[in-house]
N, C-alpha and C positions, 0 to 999 in steps of 0.2 A: 244457556245459550241455545239459539234456535238450530244451529248446525248439529249440535249433539242430539237434540230432539229428533231431527230428521234422520240422523244416523241410526238411532235406536229404533225408529219406526221401520227404517230400511232393513235392519237386521231381523226384526220380528216377522218379516215377510218370508223368510226362508230362502232356500237356494233358487227358487223360481224368480227371484228379483234380478238375478244375473241375466237370464234370457230376456226379461222385460226391459232391462237397461239396454241390452244390445238391440232389441227391437226399437226402442225409443230413438237410439242414435241413428239407426238405418232409416226409420220412418221420417224423422225430421230433417235429416241430411238430404234425403231424396225429395222431400216435399219442398224444401227451400231452394234446392237446385232447380226444380221444376218451376217454381214461382219466378226465379230469376230468368230462366229461359223464356217463359211466357212474356215477361216484361221486355226482354231484349228484342223479341220478334214482333212485338205489338206494332200495329200500324197506327200512326198518329191521327186519331179521330178528330182532334181539335183543328186540324188543317183540312178536313174533308170538304169544306166549302170550296177549296181550290182544286179539288181532284178533276173536275170537268175541264178546267183550264189546263191542268197538267197533262191530261189524256190527249188534248188537242195539240199541246206544245210540250212534249216530253222534256225538253231542255230546261224548263222551268221547275220541274218536279224536284222534290227533296226527299232525302232519307230512303227508307226501305220501299216506300211507294214508288220512288223514282226507279229503283231496281226492277220492281215488278212491271211497271209500265214499259220500261225499255225491253225487258225480256219478252213480254207478251205482244209487243208491236213490231219487233225487229224481224224482218224476213217472213212475214205471214201473208198468206194469200187467200185464206178462207176463215169463216167463222169457226169452223171445226178446229182449225189449228190454234186459234185463240183460246177456245174452250179447253183443248188438250193442254195448253201451257198453263192455264189457270188450275186445271186438275193436277198437274205436276207440282205446282206451288202448294196446293192443298195437301197433297201427299207428303211433301217435304216438311211442311210446318205443322199442320193439324194432326196428321197421323202420329207423329212423334209425341205430341202432347197427349193424345189418347192412350198410347202405349204406356207412357210414364204415369199417367193418371191411374190407369188400371193397377199398376204395380203399387203405387202409394195407397190406393183404395184397398188392396189386398192386405197391406201392412196394417192399415187402420182396422180392418175386420179381424186381424189376428190378435191385436192387443187385448180386447175383452175376452177372447177365447183363452188366451194364455192366463189371464186373470182368473177365469173360471176354473181352469186346471188347478190353479193355486187354491181356490176355494175347496175343490174336491179333495185335494191332498191335505189341506188343513183340517177338514172334517174327518178324513180317515185317521189323521194323527190324533185328533180328539177322541174318536171312538176307540182307537187302539190304546190310548192312555187311560181311558175309563176302564177298559177291560183288564189291563195289566197292573194298574196301580190300586192302591187301597188307602183308605183313610184320608189324611190331610193332604197327601200328594195329588189327589184327584183334581182339586180345584186349580192348581198350578198347571197341570197338564192340559186340562180343558181350556183354560185361559190362553195358553200358548198356541194351541191348535186353532182356536177361534180367531185369535189375533192374526195368525198366518193367513187364514182363509179370507179375512176381511181386508187386510192390507194388500194382498195380491189382486183382489177384485177391484179395489179402489184404484190401484195403480194402473191396471189395465184400462179401466174406464177413463181415467185422467189422461192417459196417453191417447186414447181413441177420439175423444170429443174435439180437441183442437185440430187434430188431423182431419176429421170429418169436415170441419169448417174450411180448412185449407183446400180440400178436394172440391168442395162446392164453389169456392171462390175461383179456382182454376177452371172449372167447367164453365162458369159464367164468362170468364175472360176468353175462353176458347170459342164460345158462341158469338161473342162480339167480333172476334177475329174472322170467323166464318162469314158473318154478315158483312164485314168490311170488304172481304175478298169478293163476295157476291156483288156488292155495289160497284167495286172497281171493274169487275168483269162486265157488268151491264153497261157501264159508262164507256168502256173500251169497245164493246160490240156496237154500241150506239154511234160512236164516233167513226168507226171504220166502215160500217154499213156494207157488209159483203152481200153479194147477190146469192 
């Protein structure tokens, strides 16, 4: 059965598989929370054709774009105030994405390093086994040490690669959000035309 096989591989990785498991839980929990957050705050780009009309008539606006238009147009008397309000929105939305992305990126970078630590420890176990055992026991000790070294390395890399793709996807969505905010700011300033 494949579950038994996975369990045997897991056990052959040694005690470092426990921190790798904890890292995996933290990494993917944080990454998926960030993905959900980015999806929740995303501005509906499919309705961008209506933004100019919405900026001119805020009562027609929908969703998060309506909130942004209302916030940036209510009680403003200069272009600087509008820019400041858009800066506040960027700080509230984009900076949080940046902070969380850095945390997830740090976890992604830690996974192969923890796997590398397992490689070093497995090789140390191998050399210690070679030096202390003799005869027919040597092959078993060497095999166990090499197995530990390779399993932890593979696990670290297996954890890091999907995490890296998730970080890249989040960064791309962040750039789209930034571009949408800039477009909305431009439309708002164009409509209000402050002196």
